[in-house]
N, C-alpha and C positions, 0 to 999 in steps of 0.2 A: 535649373539645377544643373551644377557642374558635374563633369565625369567624376570627380573625386567623391563629390556628395552622393552620387548615384552609387558608387561602388561602396562607400560607408554604408548606405542604407541597405543594399544588397547583403553585404556582410553581416549586418545586424539581423536582417530577416533570416538569413542562413543559421546563424547562431541559435535563434529562437526555435527554428525547425529541428536543429539537431538536439537541443535541450529537450524539447518536447518528446522526440523519438527516443532519446535516453531515458527519460523518466517512465515512459510507457514500457519500454524493455525491462526496466528495473522492477516495476510494479508486476509485470507478466511473469518474471522469473520466479516471484515468491510461491506460487501454486506448485510448479514443478519441483522445486526444491523441498518444500515441506511434505510434498506427496511421495518423493523418493527417498525420504529419510535423511537428506542432506542437511541435517539440523544446524550445523555450524556455518554452512554457506548461507542458509536462509537468515540466520542472526546477522550475519556479516552485511546484509542489505541496509542495515541501520547504522547511522553515524554514532560515534561514541557520545554518550550522554542521552541518547534518544530513548523512546519507550514505545509501548504498545498497550492500549486499553481496549478490552472488548468485553460485551456483555452477551447473555445468553449462553446455553450449553454449559460449559465448564467455567466460562468467564462471568466475573461478577462486576466488571467495569474497573476493576483495580489496575493501575498502570503497571506494567512490567518492564523494567529497565532493560534496554539492549545489552547484548552480551550474554554471559552464562545463564542468567535467568531465562531468557528467550529460548535458549537450547534447553534448559530443563522442561519447558512447556512442550516443546517439539518432541523431547525424549520421553514425555510422560506415557503412563500406561494407556491413559485414555486415547492419546493421539497416536501411539504406536499400534494400538488395536484398529483404529480408524484407517491407518495406511495398509495394515496387513489385510484387512477386509476389502480394500479397494475405494480409494477416494480421489476426488478432484477439487481442490481449491482454485475457484475461478475468479479472476479480477475482471470485471466488465469494463470496458473502455471508459475511463473517467474524463470528467471536464478538467483539463491541466490549464494552470495559469502560472506563468514564470515571471518573476520580477527579479532580475539581476541574479544573485546567487541563491535565491530562495524561490520555492514553488509550493503550490498546493494541488492536489488532485482530489476530486469528490466524485464518487460514484458507488456502484454496488459491488458486492461480493457474494459468492454462493459457495458452498460446501455440498458437493454431490457424494453420495455413498452407495456402495454396492451392497445389495442384500440379495443373497442367492443369484438369480439370473436377471435381476433388474436393478436400475439405479434410481435414486430419488434425491430430491433436494432435501437435505438435512437441514440446512441453514441458509437464509438469505438475510444480508445485512447492508446497512449504509455505512459508507467509509469516508473518512477525511484524513488524507495524508498530508504532512507537511514534509517538504524535503529542502535539502541544502546540497549546494555544490562542495564537494571536499576535493582533496588532492587526488582521491581515488575516483573522482566522478561523482555523479548524484547519489545520495543516500537519504534514507528515511530519517527524519528528524523525530517525527511522531506519527502514529497511527491510532486514529480512534474509530472503533468498529462498534456499531450499534444494531443489534438485531432488529429486523423489521417485524415488530410485534404491534405496530399501530400506535406506538407511544409517541408522545411529544419529543423525546430525545432523538428517536430515528428521524422524525421528520425534520427537525430542526437541523440536523446534521445534513439532510439532503438539501435543505435550503441554503447551505453554505455556497451553493453554486452561484448564488446571487451576490455574494460577498466573498469572493475567491482570494482576496489579497492575502498573501502569505506574510507572516509576521517576519520581520527582519531579525536575524540572530546576531547575537552579540560578540 
């Protein structure tokens, strides 16, 4: 292998590592943003045209489009009461697969809620995030969140770690 081939390979490896780190940072910014009431900033993690579907709790699996509709969810009375009480939206370290300008992340999320002097897991869910590289860096294209209730849906979502290829966007 020539020096130039080695440098090209090293540059490609570095790019993948940087992409992976940027995606992890993006996903891990979600919790602090929604728990601090920074609703607009949380919604800006999504790419234009993206969306979020979640089940369990107040979600019925309906896809919420990115932008103002997501802000409305974060500003809803239910969510505002959750953050006033004390909450932590945690994104567990997912399995991330990057393919050019598209990526997937599959893993768990948890919502912790304070009740008097203790905290408990309010919700545990399986998640599949699809992401795309934009002019502003990596952004969420779609997030599917399925409450871990023993259902086939949540198990199928977790099995996506076996088939991580992100869909190419057009």
